[in-house]
C-alpha positions in Angstrom: -34.4 46.4 -18.7 -31.7 49.0 -18.4 -28.1 48.5 -19.3 -27.0 48.4 -15.7 -29.5 45.7 -14.9 -28.4 43.7 -17.9 -24.7 44.0 -16.8 -25.6 42.9 -13.3 -27.7 40.0 -14.6 -24.9 38.8 -16.9 -22.4 39.1 -14.0 -24.8 37.1 -11.8 -25.3 34.5 -14.5 -21.5 34.1 -15.1 -20.9 33.9 -11.3 -23.7 31.3 -11.0 -22.2 29.2 -13.8 -18.8 29.5 -12.2 -20.1 28.3 -8.8 -22.0 25.4 -10.5 -18.8 24.4 -12.4 -16.7 24.7 -9.2 -19.2 22.7 -7.2 -18.9 19.9 -9.7 -15.2 19.6 -8.9 -15.5 19.9 -5.2 -18.7 18.3 -4.2 -19.2 14.6 -3.3 -19.6 13.0 -6.7 -17.1 15.5 -8.3 -14.0 15.1 -10.4 -11.7 15.6 -7.4 -13.3 12.7 -5.6 -12.9 10.6 -8.8 -9.2 11.4 -8.9 -8.8 10.7 -5.2 -10.6 7.4 -5.5 -8.5 6.4 -8.5 -5.3 7.1 -6.6 -6.6 5.1 -3.7 -7.5 2.2 -6.0 -4.1 2.2 -7.6 -2.5 2.2 -4.1 -4.7 -0.7 -2.9 -3.9 -2.7 -6.1 -0.2 -2.1 -5.5 -0.5 -3.3 -1.9 -2.5 -6.3 -3.1 0.2 -7.3 -5.6 2.9 -7.0 -2.9 0.9 -9.2 -0.7 0.3 -11.8 -3.5 4.0 -11.9 -4.1 4.6 -12.4 -0.3 2.1 -15.3 -0.3 3.8 -16.9 -3.3 7.1 -16.8 -1.5 5.6 -18.2 1.7 4.0 -21.0 -0.3 7.3 -21.9 -1.9 9.0 -21.9 1.5 6.2 -24.0 2.9 6.6 -26.6 0.1 10.3 -26.7 0.7 9.9 -27.2 4.4 7.4 -30.0 3.9 9.6 -31.9 1.4 13.2 -31.2 2.2 14.9 -32.5 5.4 17.9 -30.2 4.7 15.7 -27.1 4.6 13.9 -28.2 7.8 17.3 -28.7 9.6 18.5 -25.3 8.3 15.4 -23.5 9.6 15.5 -25.3 12.9 19.1 -24.1 13.4 18.3 -20.6 12.2 15.1 -20.1 14.2 15.6 -22.1 17.3 19.4 -21.8 17.5 20.1 -25.5 17.5 23.3 -26.9 16.2 24.0 -30.0 14.1 26.3 -32.6 15.7 29.2 -31.8 13.4 28.9 -28.0 13.7 31.2 -25.8 15.8 29.7 -22.8 17.6 31.7 -19.7 18.0 30.4 -17.2 20.6 31.6 -13.7 19.7 29.4 -11.9 22.2 31.1 -9.9 24.9 30.7 -11.0 28.6 28.3 -8.0 29.2 25.9 -9.3 26.5 25.7 -12.9 27.6 
C-alpha cells in the first residue's frame, strides 16, 4: 500500500466513523430522540399534575355544593342570575346593552 492510499483509507475510516457517530444522534433510536421524548414526558407530567389539581378543586366544590345550602344558593345566584328575597339588584348597564 502506498502512502497516498493509506491517507485516503484513514480519511475514509475517520469519515465513516463520523457518519456512524452522527447517525446515532440523528436516527430513530438516537440520543436526540431520547432528549425529545424526555421533554415530551416532562410536559405531559406537568399537564397531568395541573389536571389532577383541577380535579381536586372540583371535588372540593362538589362536596361543598352537596352539603351546604349557603354554597348552593350562592352558586344559583351566580350562575343562573337569581336573587334572594332580601337582595337588592342594581342594574348598571346602559340602555344600549339591555
